[in-house]
Phi, psi and omega in degrees: 000131183288152180297322180297323179293317178298316178298321178299315180301309185290326177295319178296319179298312182298313180297320180296317181291327179287318182301315182246060187299325182290320176293324177297314179298319180296319180295314179298317179297319180295315178299315182297314180295315181299312181290330176296314179297319177298319179295320178298317178296320180295317177299317180297313181296317181298319181286327174296320176296319178297317180295317180297318179296320179295317178296319180296321182290343181254011180295127178240147178260124175267120182248111181264129184250160181298132181297332183270002181290129180291168182301323180296321179294320179297316180295327179293320176297317180297317181296313182294324178291317180297330181284348179290134185298328184281344184275129179255337180201151177216135181230131178274130180239099178294159186300327179295317179292323179298322179293319178297319179297319179296319179297320179295320180291326180287333178061238182292342181270009183293349179295340180293344179278350181298332180296342180282343181067227181273350183284151179232105184280353184281139180273164169292149184206169172240146170252116185250127178255132181251137184294319182245126183300331181291341182268357186300309184300314181294317180295318179299321179293321179293318180293322181298335181277352181288146180293131177097352179273123181275315185204150178231130179227148175210153187262036181294334181301327180298311180294321180298316179295324179294320177295322177298318178296320178298317179297319179296316179298317180297318182297308181290330176297320178295320178297315180296320178301316181298317180295316179294323177298316179298314181297319181293315178299321179298314180296312182295318180297323177292323177298312179294322182298323178299318179294316181297317181297319180294334183249019185299323179292320178297320179296317180298317180296317180299322179290322181292328181271003172108006178293137180284160179300320183290328176298323180283322185291321191307315180301321181289321178295317179296326176296316177298319178297317179298316178299319181293317180296314180296314179298316178295321179295318179298315180296323180294317180298315180295318181295320179299316178294318180298313183290322178298315179294321181295315179298315180300316182294317181292317182290341177296325182251333181232081188297329185255016180292129183289116178230149175294130181302140184300320178238137011268008185305313183291331175295315177297319181294322178300313179299316181298319181293319179292319177298318178297321177297318178297315179300315179297318180296316179295316180297314180298320179293317181298317180297317184287331184279336188306314184290317188280350179276352180270092182249000000 
């Protein structure tokens, strides 16, 4: 491709965007808002997945044992549990320690335990940590069958419910993405269509004198790409500031809250948004040109 041809393409794009500056501004704004909303949904889904994974990795099995079980029986339960391949750690929690932990968790409300007097209704127990969250259910069932074990509980339901919520967010996020993509392509295609319509006679003349379809298409496609890149870039800049402020605010009160690290995640997201903007621009331009190229 000749340098003069390239210069012609970019000059046409620039002049077209300046002539209809308000439509250009509307198109860039639509792309930016659409991609910003898509980015927010993606950030939300990624962090929900991170939170669910963190909860799953911290799932512990509480094993309550019979109060009348002798010390030898307790040690036998501990040995057999420790020997299970899925178990990574086991901690014995006597009933006295369990009561202190409960009092600490209740904080100012620990006075409600005064009604118990000197009695301690809490059983002796073990806290069992499993390496893989998928093995929790199976491991809990094996421990429950051991002699002297009264009850086994684990908090896998919390992570499972969180995953269900993540799936719902992803599902509705995809629907919203599709709707926003359609709206953005529609706006951009109309912007390009106005330019094509205004120059329809010029396009017809160019075709009659032998100009190829691609020679005519390129300025409009490049205009769509330009709108997409600017819109994607604007949405990326806003999202980076938004996510940085969100992480700072959350970590001020919840220092150990599991969040996706800002970098390199935001770098990948920036590239993805700009690529998405380019795709939207090309699609919008192609749709608008199809009708007017038939001369």
